[in-house]
N, CA, C and O atoms as a GROMACS GRO file, in nm:
protein
  552
    1UNK      N    1   0.083  -0.119   0.000
    1UNK     CA    2   0.000   0.000   0.000
    1UNK      C    3   0.087   0.125   0.000
    1UNK      O    4   0.057   0.222  -0.070
    2UNK      N    5   0.195   0.125   0.078
    2UNK     CA    6   0.286   0.240   0.082
    2UNK      C    7   0.339   0.273  -0.057
    2UNK      O    8   0.341   0.389  -0.097
    3UNK      N    9   0.384   0.169  -0.131
    3UNK     CA   10   0.438   0.192  -0.266
    3UNK      C   11   0.330   0.247  -0.358
    3UNK      O   12   0.357   0.334  -0.441
    4UNK      N   13   0.208   0.198  -0.344
    4UNK     CA   14   0.098   0.243  -0.427
    4UNK      C   15   0.071   0.392  -0.405
    4UNK      O   16   0.048   0.466  -0.500
    5UNK      N   17   0.074   0.436  -0.278
    5UNK     CA   18   0.052   0.577  -0.247
    5UNK      C   19   0.163   0.663  -0.307
    5UNK      O   20   0.136   0.769  -0.363
    6UNK      N   21   0.285   0.618  -0.295
    6UNK     CA   22   0.398   0.694  -0.349
    6UNK      C   23   0.384   0.711  -0.500
    6UNK      O   24   0.408   0.819  -0.554
    7UNK      N   25   0.345   0.603  -0.567
    7UNK     CA   26   0.331   0.609  -0.712
    7UNK      C   27   0.216   0.701  -0.752
    7UNK      O   28   0.230   0.780  -0.844
    8UNK      N   29   0.102   0.692  -0.683
    8UNK     CA   30  -0.013   0.772  -0.722
    8UNK      C   31   0.005   0.919  -0.685
    8UNK      O   32  -0.057   1.005  -0.747
    9UNK      N   33   0.089   0.951  -0.586
    9UNK     CA   34   0.113   1.089  -0.546
    9UNK      C   35   0.229   1.153  -0.622
    9UNK      O   36   0.260   1.271  -0.602
   10UNK      N   37   0.293   1.078  -0.707
   10UNK     CA   38   0.408   1.131  -0.780
   10UNK      C   39   0.363   1.246  -0.870
   10UNK      O   40   0.272   1.232  -0.951
   11UNK      N   41   0.428   1.358  -0.853
   11UNK     CA   42   0.394   1.476  -0.933
   11UNK      C   43   0.450   1.461  -1.074
   11UNK      O   44   0.554   1.398  -1.095
   12UNK      N   45   0.381   1.520  -1.168
   12UNK     CA   46   0.432   1.520  -1.304
   12UNK      C   47   0.433   1.663  -1.355
   12UNK      O   48   0.370   1.752  -1.298
   13UNK      N   49   0.505   1.682  -1.462
   13UNK     CA   50   0.515   1.814  -1.522
   13UNK      C   51   0.493   1.799  -1.672
   13UNK      O   52   0.540   1.702  -1.733
   14UNK      N   53   0.423   1.893  -1.730
   14UNK     CA   54   0.409   1.897  -1.875
   14UNK      C   55   0.527   1.977  -1.930
   14UNK      O   56   0.558   2.085  -1.882
   15UNK      N   57   0.591   1.922  -2.031
   15UNK     CA   58   0.706   1.987  -2.092
   15UNK      C   59   0.672   2.019  -2.237
   15UNK      O   60   0.624   1.934  -2.311
   16UNK      N   61   0.698   2.144  -2.276
   16UNK     CA   62   0.684   2.181  -2.416
   16UNK      C   63   0.819   2.225  -2.468
   16UNK      O   64   0.882   2.316  -2.413
   17UNK      N   65   0.864   2.160  -2.574
   17UNK     CA   66   0.984   2.204  -2.645
   17UNK      C   67   0.936   2.288  -2.762
   17UNK      O   68   0.853   2.244  -2.842
   18UNK      N   69   0.989   2.410  -2.772
   18UNK     CA   70   0.946   2.502  -2.876
   18UNK      C   71   1.067   2.546  -2.959
   18UNK      O   72   1.158   2.612  -2.909
   19UNK      N   73   1.066   2.508  -3.086
   19UNK     CA   74   1.172   2.555  -3.175
   19UNK      C   75   1.133   2.694  -3.225
   19UNK      O   76   1.015   2.728  -3.236
   20UNK      N   77   1.236   2.773  -3.255
   20UNK     CA   78   1.210   2.908  -3.307
   20UNK      C   79   1.334   2.959  -3.378
   20UNK      O   80   1.443   2.904  -3.364
   21UNK      N   81   1.315   3.066  -3.454
   21UNK     CA   82   1.425   3.134  -3.520
   21UNK      C   83   1.453   3.266  -3.451
   21UNK      O   84   1.362   3.346  -3.429
   22UNK      N   85   1.579   3.288  -3.416
   22UNK     CA   86   1.617   3.414  -3.351
   22UNK      C   87   1.584   3.535  -3.438
   22UNK      O   88   1.560   3.643  -3.385
   23UNK      N   89   1.583   3.517  -3.570
   23UNK     CA   90   1.556   3.633  -3.657
   23UNK      C   91   1.413   3.686  -3.641
   23UNK      O   92   1.383   3.796  -3.686
   24UNK      N   93   1.326   3.609  -3.576
   24UNK     CA   94   1.190   3.655  -3.547
   24UNK      C   95   1.170   3.683  -3.399
   24UNK      O   96   1.058   3.704  -3.354
   25UNK      N   97   1.279   3.683  -3.323
   25UNK     CA   98   1.271   3.715  -3.181
   25UNK      C   99   1.257   3.593  -3.092
   25UNK      O  100   1.219   3.485  -3.136
   26UNK      N  101   1.290   3.614  -2.966
   26UNK     CA  102   1.282   3.507  -2.866
   26UNK      C  103   1.139   3.497  -2.815
   26UNK      O  104   1.077   3.598  -2.785
   27UNK      N  105   1.085   3.375  -2.806
   27UNK     CA  106   0.948   3.359  -2.752
   27UNK      C  107   0.944   3.408  -2.607
   27UNK      O  108   1.036   3.381  -2.530
   28UNK      N  109   0.839   3.476  -2.572
   28UNK     CA  110   0.826   3.534  -2.438
   28UNK      C  111   0.783   3.432  -2.333
   28UNK      O  112   0.797   3.457  -2.213
   29UNK      N  113   0.731   3.318  -2.376
   29UNK     CA  114   0.674   3.223  -2.281
   29UNK      C  115   0.769   3.110  -2.241
   29UNK      O  116   0.726   3.012  -2.180
   30UNK      N  117   0.896   3.121  -2.275
   30UNK     CA  118   0.992   3.014  -2.244
   30UNK      C  119   1.052   3.030  -2.105
   30UNK      O  120   1.084   3.140  -2.061
   31UNK      N  121   1.066   2.917  -2.036
   31UNK     CA  122   1.133   2.915  -1.907
   31UNK      C  123   1.284   2.900  -1.924
   31UNK      O  124   1.362   2.952  -1.843
   32UNK      N  125   1.326   2.830  -2.028
   32UNK     CA  126   1.466   2.812  -2.063
   32UNK      C  127   1.481   2.834  -2.212
   32UNK      O  128   1.392   2.800  -2.290
   33UNK      N  129   1.595   2.892  -2.252
   33UNK     CA  130   1.625   2.912  -2.394
   33UNK      C  131   1.763   2.852  -2.420
   33UNK      O  132   1.859   2.881  -2.348
   34UNK      N  133   1.772   2.770  -2.523
   34UNK     CA  134   1.900   2.714  -2.566
   34UNK      C  135   1.925   2.758  -2.710
   34UNK      O  136   1.837   2.747  -2.796
   35UNK      N  137   2.044   2.807  -2.735
   35UNK     CA  138   2.084   2.859  -2.865
   35UNK      C  139   2.166   2.752  -2.937
   35UNK      O  140   2.273   2.713  -2.891
   36UNK      N  141   2.115   2.703  -3.050
   36UNK     CA  142   2.185   2.598  -3.125
   36UNK      C  143   2.244   2.650  -3.257
   36UNK      O  144   2.274   2.573  -3.348
   37UNK      N  145   2.262   2.783  -3.265
   37UNK     CA  146   2.320   2.841  -3.388
   37UNK      C  147   2.465   2.802  -3.408
   37UNK      O  148   2.519   2.821  -3.517
   38UNK      N  149   2.530   2.748  -3.306
   38UNK     CA  150   2.670   2.706  -3.320
   38UNK      C  151   2.683   2.572  -3.392
   38UNK      O  152   2.794   2.531  -3.427
   39UNK      N  153   2.572   2.504  -3.415
   39UNK     CA  154   2.575   2.374  -3.483
   39UNK      C  155   2.582   2.392  -3.634
   39UNK      O  156   2.544   2.498  -3.686
   40UNK      N  157   2.629   2.289  -3.706
   40UNK     CA  158   2.634   2.298  -3.853
   40UNK      C  159   2.496   2.331  -3.910
   40UNK      O  160   2.396   2.275  -3.866
   41UNK      N  161   2.492   2.423  -4.006
   41UNK     CA  162   2.366   2.472  -4.059
   41UNK      C  163   2.333   2.408  -4.194
   41UNK      O  164   2.400   2.434  -4.293
   42UNK      N  165   2.228   2.324  -4.197
   42UNK     CA  166   2.188   2.263  -4.325
   42UNK      C  167   2.149   2.365  -4.431
   42UNK      O  168   2.152   2.334  -4.550
   43UNK      N  169   2.114   2.484  -4.390
   43UNK     CA  170   2.075   2.589  -4.486
   43UNK      C  171   2.187   2.614  -4.587
   43UNK      O  172   2.160   2.643  -4.704
   44UNK      N  173   2.312   2.603  -4.544
   44UNK     CA  174   2.425   2.632  -4.632
   44UNK      C  175   2.458   2.516  -4.725
   44UNK      O  176   2.544   2.529  -4.812
   45UNK      N  177   2.390   2.404  -4.708
   45UNK     CA  178   2.399   2.292  -4.802
   45UNK      C  179   2.281   2.308  -4.897
   45UNK      O  180   2.168   2.276  -4.860
   46UNK      N  181   2.307   2.356  -5.018
   46UNK     CA  182   2.196   2.394  -5.106
   46UNK      C  183   2.095   2.281  -5.130
   46UNK      O  184   1.976   2.308  -5.147
   47UNK      N  185   2.141   2.157  -5.132
   47UNK     CA  186   2.048   2.045  -5.154
   47UNK      C  187   1.959   2.019  -5.032
   47UNK      O  188   1.861   1.946  -5.043
   48UNK      N  189   1.992   2.077  -4.916
   48UNK     CA  190   1.912   2.060  -4.794
   48UNK      C  191   1.825   2.181  -4.762
   48UNK      O  192   1.737   2.173  -4.676
   49UNK      N  193   1.848   2.289  -4.829
   49UNK     CA  194   1.783   2.416  -4.795
   49UNK      C  195   1.630   2.406  -4.793
   49UNK      O  196   1.567   2.467  -4.706
   50UNK      N  197   1.572   2.333  -4.884
   50UNK     CA  198   1.426   2.324  -4.892
   50UNK      C  199   1.362   2.228  -4.793
   50UNK      O  200   1.239   2.220  -4.783
   51UNK      N  201   1.444   2.155  -4.722
   51UNK     CA  202   1.393   2.061  -4.622
   51UNK      C  203   1.388   2.128  -4.484
   51UNK      O  204   1.436   2.240  -4.466
   52UNK      N  205   1.328   2.057  -4.388
   52UNK     CA  206   1.326   2.105  -4.249
   52UNK      C  207   1.391   2.001  -4.159
   52UNK      O  208   1.433   1.895  -4.205
   53UNK      N  209   1.400   2.034  -4.033
   53UNK     CA  210   1.455   1.943  -3.934
   53UNK      C  211   1.371   1.820  -3.909
   53UNK      O  212   1.410   1.733  -3.831
   54UNK      N  213   1.255   1.810  -3.974
   54UNK     CA  214   1.170   1.692  -3.964
   54UNK      C  215   1.190   1.599  -4.082
   54UNK      O  216   1.137   1.488  -4.084
   55UNK      N  217   1.266   1.642  -4.182
   55UNK     CA  218   1.285   1.565  -4.304
   55UNK      C  219   1.412   1.481  -4.298
   55UNK      O  220   1.515   1.525  -4.245
   56UNK      N  221   1.405   1.359  -4.351
   56UNK     CA  222   1.513   1.261  -4.339
   56UNK      C  223   1.649   1.313  -4.387
   56UNK      O  224   1.749   1.286  -4.320
   57UNK      N  225   1.660   1.385  -4.499
   57UNK     CA  226   1.793   1.432  -4.540
   57UNK      C  227   1.859   1.524  -4.437
   57UNK      O  228   1.980   1.516  -4.414
   58UNK      N  229   1.782   1.611  -4.375
   58UNK     CA  230   1.836   1.700  -4.272
   58UNK      C  231   1.865   1.621  -4.144
   58UNK      O  232   1.967   1.644  -4.079
   59UNK      N  233   1.777   1.530  -4.109
   59UNK     CA  234   1.799   1.445  -3.991
   59UNK      C  235   1.932   1.371  -4.006
   59UNK      O  236   2.012   1.369  -3.913
   60UNK      N  237   1.955   1.310  -4.121
   60UNK     CA  238   2.080   1.236  -4.144
   60UNK      C  239   2.201   1.328  -4.139
   60UNK      O  240   2.304   1.292  -4.082
   61UNK      N  241   2.189   1.447  -4.197
   61UNK     CA  242   2.298   1.544  -4.196
   61UNK      C  243   2.334   1.582  -4.052
   61UNK      O  244   2.452   1.586  -4.016
   62UNK      N  245   2.234   1.610  -3.969
   62UNK     CA  246   2.260   1.654  -3.832
   62UNK      C  247   2.300   1.538  -3.740
   62UNK      O  248   2.384   1.556  -3.652
   63UNK      N  249   2.240   1.420  -3.759
   63UNK     CA  250   2.274   1.306  -3.674
   63UNK      C  251   2.420   1.262  -3.688
   63UNK      O  252   2.477   1.209  -3.593
   64UNK      N  253   2.479   1.284  -3.804
   64UNK     CA  254   2.616   1.237  -3.825
   64UNK      C  255   2.719   1.329  -3.760
   64UNK      O  256   2.837   1.294  -3.756
   65UNK      N  257   2.678   1.445  -3.710
   65UNK     CA  258   2.772   1.541  -3.653
   65UNK      C  259   2.781   1.525  -3.501
   65UNK      O  260   2.679   1.530  -3.431
   66UNK      N  261   2.903   1.507  -3.451
   66UNK     CA  262   2.924   1.488  -3.308
   66UNK      C  263   2.872   1.606  -3.226
   66UNK      O  264   2.811   1.586  -3.121
   67UNK      N  265   2.893   1.728  -3.274
   67UNK     CA  266   2.852   1.845  -3.195
   67UNK      C  267   2.701   1.851  -3.177
   67UNK      O  268   2.652   1.898  -3.074
   68UNK      N  269   2.627   1.805  -3.276
   68UNK     CA  270   2.481   1.802  -3.265
   68UNK      C  271   2.439   1.702  -3.159
   68UNK      O  272   2.356   1.732  -3.073
   69UNK      N  273   2.496   1.584  -3.165
   69UNK     CA  274   2.466   1.481  -3.063
   69UNK      C  275   2.505   1.530  -2.924
   69UNK      O  276   2.432   1.506  -2.827
   70UNK      N  277   2.619   1.597  -2.913
   70UNK     CA  278   2.665   1.649  -2.784
   70UNK      C  279   2.569   1.756  -2.731
   70UNK      O  280   2.541   1.759  -2.611
   71UNK      N  281   2.520   1.844  -2.818
   71UNK     CA  282   2.428   1.949  -2.776
   71UNK      C  283   2.298   1.888  -2.723
   71UNK      O  284   2.250   1.929  -2.618
   72UNK      N  285   2.242   1.792  -2.794
   72UNK     CA  286   2.120   1.725  -2.749
   72UNK      C  287   2.144   1.659  -2.613
   72UNK      O  288   2.061   1.668  -2.523
   73UNK      N  289   2.257   1.593  -2.599
   73UNK     CA  290   2.292   1.527  -2.474
   73UNK      C  291   2.310   1.627  -2.360
   73UNK      O  292   2.264   1.603  -2.248
   74UNK      N  293   2.375   1.739  -2.387
   74UNK     CA  294   2.397   1.840  -2.283
   74UNK      C  295   2.266   1.905  -2.237
   74UNK      O  296   2.246   1.923  -2.117
   75UNK      N  297   2.179   1.940  -2.331
   75UNK     CA  298   2.049   1.999  -2.293
   75UNK      C  299   1.968   1.896  -2.214
   75UNK      O  300   1.906   1.929  -2.113
   76UNK      N  301   1.969   1.773  -2.261
   76UNK     CA  302   1.898   1.665  -2.193
   76UNK      C  303   1.951   1.647  -2.051
   76UNK      O  304   1.873   1.631  -1.957
   77UNK      N  305   2.082   1.649  -2.035
   77UNK     CA  306   2.143   1.634  -1.903
   77UNK      C  307   2.106   1.747  -1.809
   77UNK      O  308   2.077   1.725  -1.691
   78UNK      N  309   2.105   1.870  -1.862
   78UNK     CA  310   2.064   1.986  -1.782
   78UNK      C  311   1.922   1.966  -1.732
   78UNK      O  312   1.894   1.985  -1.613
   79UNK      N  313   1.832   1.929  -1.822
   79UNK     CA  314   1.692   1.912  -1.783
   79UNK      C  315   1.674   1.794  -1.688
   79UNK      O  316   1.596   1.803  -1.593
   80UNK      N  317   1.745   1.684  -1.712
   80UNK     CA  318   1.738   1.570  -1.620
   80UNK      C  319   1.778   1.612  -1.479
   80UNK      O  320   1.718   1.570  -1.380
   81UNK      N  321   1.880   1.696  -1.470
   81UNK     CA  322   1.928   1.741  -1.339
   81UNK      C  323   1.829   1.833  -1.269
   81UNK      O  324   1.809   1.820  -1.148
   82UNK      N  325   1.768   1.924  -1.342
   82UNK     CA  326   1.687   2.029  -1.280
   82UNK      C  327   1.537   2.003  -1.278
   82UNK      O  328   1.465   2.070  -1.204
   83UNK      N  329   1.485   1.909  -1.358
   83UNK     CA  330   1.341   1.882  -1.357
   83UNK      C  331   1.288   1.840  -1.219
   83UNK      O  332   1.179   1.884  -1.181
   84UNK      N  333   1.360   1.756  -1.144
   84UNK     CA  334   1.306   1.724  -1.010
   84UNK      C  335   1.284   1.848  -0.922
   84UNK      O  336   1.185   1.854  -0.850
   85UNK      N  337   1.374   1.945  -0.928
   85UNK     CA  338   1.357   2.068  -0.850
   85UNK      C  339   1.240   2.150  -0.902
   85UNK      O  340   1.164   2.209  -0.825
   86UNK      N  341   1.224   2.152  -1.033
   86UNK     CA  342   1.112   2.226  -1.093
   86UNK      C  343   0.980   2.162  -1.051
   86UNK      O  344   0.886   2.232  -1.014
   87UNK      N  345   0.974   2.031  -1.058
   87UNK     CA  346   0.852   1.959  -1.017
   87UNK      C  347   0.825   1.980  -0.868
   87UNK      O  348   0.711   2.000  -0.828
   88UNK      N  349   0.930   1.974  -0.786
   88UNK     CA  350   0.915   1.992  -0.641
   88UNK      C  351   0.866   2.132  -0.605
   88UNK      O  352   0.805   2.151  -0.500
   89UNK      N  353   0.890   2.230  -0.691
   89UNK     CA  354   0.845   2.366  -0.663
   89UNK      C  355   0.702   2.390  -0.709
   89UNK      O  356   0.657   2.504  -0.720
   90UNK      N  357   0.630   2.280  -0.735
   90UNK     CA  358   0.488   2.284  -0.771
   90UNK      C  359   0.460   2.343  -0.908
   90UNK      O  360   0.349   2.390  -0.935
   91UNK      N  361   0.559   2.342  -0.995
   91UNK     CA  362   0.534   2.384  -1.133
   91UNK      C  363   0.462   2.271  -1.204
   91UNK      O  364   0.499   2.154  -1.188
   92UNK      N  365   0.362   2.303  -1.282
   92UNK     CA  366   0.289   2.199  -1.354
   92UNK      C  367   0.334   2.190  -1.500
   92UNK      O  368   0.303   2.093  -1.569
   93UNK      N  369   0.407   2.292  -1.548
   93UNK     CA  370   0.455   2.288  -1.686
   93UNK      C  371   0.580   2.373  -1.700
   93UNK      O  372   0.603   2.465  -1.621
   94UNK      N  373   0.661   2.343  -1.801
   94UNK     CA  374   0.774   2.428  -1.840
   94UNK      C  375   0.781   2.431  -1.992
   94UNK      O  376   0.742   2.335  -2.060
   95UNK      N  377   0.831   2.540  -2.043
   95UNK     CA  378   0.852   2.555  -2.187
   95UNK      C  379   1.000   2.577  -2.210
   95UNK      O  380   1.061   2.667  -2.151
   96UNK      N  381   1.057   2.495  -2.296
   96UNK     CA  382   1.199   2.500  -2.328
   96UNK      C  383   1.213   2.544  -2.473
   96UNK      O  384   1.171   2.474  -2.564
   97UNK      N  385   1.272   2.661  -2.493
   97UNK     CA  386   1.293   2.714  -2.628
   97UNK      C  387   1.426   2.667  -2.684
   97UNK      O  388   1.528   2.668  -2.616
   98UNK      N  389   1.423   2.626  -2.810
   98UNK     CA  390   1.543   2.584  -2.882
   98UNK      C  391   1.549   2.672  -3.006
   98UNK      O  392   1.464   2.662  -3.094
   99UNK      N  393   1.651   2.759  -3.012
   99UNK     CA  394   1.656   2.856  -3.122
   99UNK      C  395   1.774   2.837  -3.214
   99UNK      O  396   1.885   2.806  -3.171
  100UNK      N  397   1.748   2.857  -3.343
  100UNK     CA  398   1.854   2.867  -3.443
  100UNK      C  399   1.825   2.995  -3.522
  100UNK      O  400   1.746   3.078  -3.477
  101UNK      N  401   1.885   3.012  -3.635
  101UNK     CA  402   1.869   3.138  -3.708
  101UNK      C  403   1.727   3.157  -3.760
  101UNK      O  404   1.663   3.258  -3.731
  102UNK      N  405   1.679   3.060  -3.839
  102UNK     CA  406   1.548   3.076  -3.901
  102UNK      C  407   1.437   2.989  -3.846
  102UNK      O  408   1.321   3.008  -3.881
  103UNK      N  409   1.472   2.894  -3.760
  103UNK     CA  410   1.370   2.809  -3.701
  103UNK      C  411   1.319   2.700  -3.793
  103UNK      O  412   1.206   2.654  -3.780
  104UNK      N  413   1.403   2.657  -3.888
  104UNK     CA  414   1.361   2.557  -3.986
  104UNK      C  415   1.434   2.423  -3.973
  104UNK      O  416   1.373   2.318  -3.992
  105UNK      N  417   1.562   2.427  -3.940
  105UNK     CA  418   1.645   2.307  -3.947
  105UNK      C  419   1.693   2.260  -3.809
  105UNK      O  420   1.639   2.166  -3.751
  106UNK      N  421   1.796   2.329  -3.757
  106UNK     CA  422   1.863   2.284  -3.635
  106UNK      C  423   1.771   2.284  -3.515
  106UNK      O  424   1.764   2.184  -3.443
  107UNK      N  425   1.700   2.393  -3.490
  107UNK     CA  426   1.614   2.400  -3.372
  107UNK      C  427   1.500   2.298  -3.380
  107UNK      O  428   1.461   2.240  -3.279
  108UNK      N  429   1.448   2.278  -3.499
  108UNK     CA  430   1.340   2.181  -3.519
  108UNK      C  431   1.391   2.041  -3.487
  108UNK      O  432   1.327   1.965  -3.415
  109UNK      N  433   1.508   2.007  -3.542
  109UNK     CA  434   1.567   1.875  -3.517
  109UNK      C  435   1.593   1.852  -3.369
  109UNK      O  436   1.555   1.748  -3.314
  110UNK      N  437   1.657   1.948  -3.303
  110UNK     CA  438   1.691   1.932  -3.161
  110UNK      C  439   1.564   1.922  -3.076
  110UNK      O  440   1.557   1.840  -2.986
  111UNK      N  441   1.464   2.005  -3.105
  111UNK     CA  442   1.338   1.998  -3.029
  111UNK      C  443   1.271   1.862  -3.047
  111UNK      O  444   1.216   1.807  -2.951
  112UNK      N  445   1.274   1.809  -3.167
  112UNK     CA  446   1.216   1.676  -3.192
  112UNK      C  447   1.292   1.568  -3.115
  112UNK      O  448   1.230   1.479  -3.056
  113UNK      N  449   1.424   1.576  -3.116
  113UNK     CA  450   1.506   1.477  -3.044
  113UNK      C  451   1.476   1.480  -2.895
  113UNK      O  452   1.459   1.376  -2.832
  114UNK      N  453   1.469   1.600  -2.838
  114UNK     CA  454   1.442   1.614  -2.695
  114UNK      C  455   1.301   1.568  -2.660
  114UNK      O  456   1.279   1.505  -2.556
  115UNK      N  457   1.206   1.597  -2.746
  115UNK     CA  458   1.068   1.553  -2.724
  115UNK      C  459   1.063   1.401  -2.719
  115UNK      O  460   0.999   1.343  -2.630
  116UNK      N  461   1.129   1.336  -2.815
  116UNK     CA  462   1.130   1.189  -2.816
  116UNK      C  463   1.190   1.132  -2.688
  116UNK      O  464   1.139   1.034  -2.634
  117UNK      N  465   1.297   1.194  -2.640
  117UNK     CA  466   1.363   1.144  -2.519
  117UNK      C  467   1.275   1.163  -2.394
  117UNK      O  468   1.258   1.070  -2.316
  118UNK      N  469   1.222   1.282  -2.377
  118UNK     CA  470   1.150   1.314  -2.254
  118UNK      C  471   1.008   1.258  -2.251
  118UNK      O  472   0.951   1.243  -2.143
  119UNK      N  473   0.951   1.228  -2.365
  119UNK     CA  474   0.815   1.173  -2.369
  119UNK      C  475   0.808   1.038  -2.295
  119UNK      O  476   0.703   1.002  -2.242
  120UNK      N  477   0.919   0.965  -2.293
  120UNK     CA  478   0.921   0.835  -2.224
  120UNK      C  479   0.906   0.854  -2.073
  120UNK      O  480   0.839   0.774  -2.007
  121UNK      N  481   0.968   0.957  -2.017
  121UNK     CA  482   0.963   0.983  -1.872
  121UNK      C  483   0.845   1.071  -1.833
  121UNK      O  484   0.790   1.058  -1.724
  122UNK      N  485   0.806   1.160  -1.923
  122UNK     CA  486   0.700   1.257  -1.896
  122UNK      C  487   0.601   1.253  -2.012
  122UNK      O  488   0.620   1.320  -2.113
  123UNK      N  489   0.494   1.174  -1.998
  123UNK     CA  490   0.400   1.154  -2.108
  123UNK      C  491   0.336   1.283  -2.161
  123UNK      O  492   0.289   1.286  -2.274
  124UNK      N  493   0.335   1.388  -2.080
  124UNK     CA  494   0.276   1.514  -2.123
  124UNK      C  495   0.380   1.603  -2.191
  124UNK      O  496   0.382   1.724  -2.168
  125UNK      N  497   0.464   1.546  -2.272
  125UNK     CA  498   0.568   1.621  -2.342
  125UNK      C  499   0.519   1.652  -2.483
  125UNK      O  500   0.476   1.562  -2.555
  126UNK      N  501   0.527   1.778  -2.520
  126UNK     CA  502   0.479   1.826  -2.650
  126UNK      C  503   0.591   1.898  -2.723
  126UNK      O  504   0.690   1.940  -2.662
  127UNK      N  505   0.575   1.910  -2.853
  127UNK     CA  506   0.668   1.990  -2.932
  127UNK      C  507   0.587   2.090  -3.013
  127UNK      O  508   0.478   2.060  -3.062
  128UNK      N  509   0.643   2.209  -3.026
  128UNK     CA  510   0.580   2.314  -3.107
  128UNK      C  511   0.691   2.380  -3.187
  128UNK      O  512   0.798   2.410  -3.134
  129UNK      N  513   0.665   2.402  -3.313
  129UNK     CA  514   0.763   2.467  -3.400
  129UNK      C  515   0.706   2.602  -3.442
  129UNK      O  516   0.630   2.612  -3.538
  130UNK      N  517   0.744   2.705  -3.369
  130UNK     CA  518   0.685   2.836  -3.389
  130UNK      C  519   0.701   2.889  -3.531
  130UNK      O  520   0.606   2.942  -3.588
  131UNK      N  521   0.820   2.875  -3.589
  131UNK     CA  522   0.847   2.939  -3.718
  131UNK      C  523   0.848   2.843  -3.836
  131UNK      O  524   0.874   2.886  -3.949
  132UNK      N  525   0.820   2.717  -3.813
  132UNK     CA  526   0.826   2.620  -3.922
  132UNK      C  527   0.728   2.652  -4.033
  132UNK      O  528   0.762   2.637  -4.150
  133UNK      N  529   0.610   2.696  -4.000
  133UNK     CA  530   0.509   2.725  -4.102
  133UNK      C  531   0.542   2.855  -4.179
  133UNK      O  532   0.478   2.885  -4.279
  134UNK      N  533   0.640   2.930  -4.131
  134UNK     CA  534   0.677   3.055  -4.196
  134UNK      C  535   0.788   3.038  -4.299
  134UNK      O  536   0.841   3.137  -4.350
  135UNK      N  537   0.825   2.913  -4.329
  135UNK     CA  538   0.941   2.882  -4.412
  135UNK      C  539   0.946   2.960  -4.543
  135UNK      O  540   1.052   3.011  -4.581
  136UNK      N  541   0.836   2.971  -4.610
  136UNK     CA  542   0.837   3.035  -4.742
  136UNK      C  543   0.772   3.174  -4.740
  136UNK      O  544   0.727   3.223  -4.844
  137UNK      N  545   0.768   3.235  -4.624
  137UNK     CA  546   0.700   3.365  -4.612
  137UNK      C  547   0.795   3.480  -4.586
  137UNK      O  548   0.752   3.586  -4.541
  138UNK      N  549   0.924   3.462  -4.614
  138UNK     CA  550   1.021   3.572  -4.592
  138UNK      C  551   1.019   3.670  -4.707
  138UNK      O  552   1.094   3.768  -4.706
   0.00000   0.00000   0.00000
């Protein structure tokens, strides 16, 4: 019975990963912002320019780079370390912003990777791509 009470009283937090492009400004509703502009930019590979971070050619391009994997791991580690404190402070949700230049490639990929990882531990994990729909509206 004791274990059952502990499990049923366990607090959870909803996590939203939000990709965005710095060129359109930082989202005001983020609790944390991570800048991934230091990662290799698929935009400069002309054959990848028309794709997004959700498309297989860009995914393959970014997955093969050690710095991209390291960035995802580092952000994940930061959140793993601090989520228990956030949950303990009675927060019911957090929004984590992931920004690159235009919000099409790197930030989208990293937000998707983090969403996949955290959804296993926190079922209320969502992803939102603020600037993805603006791809052809510049």
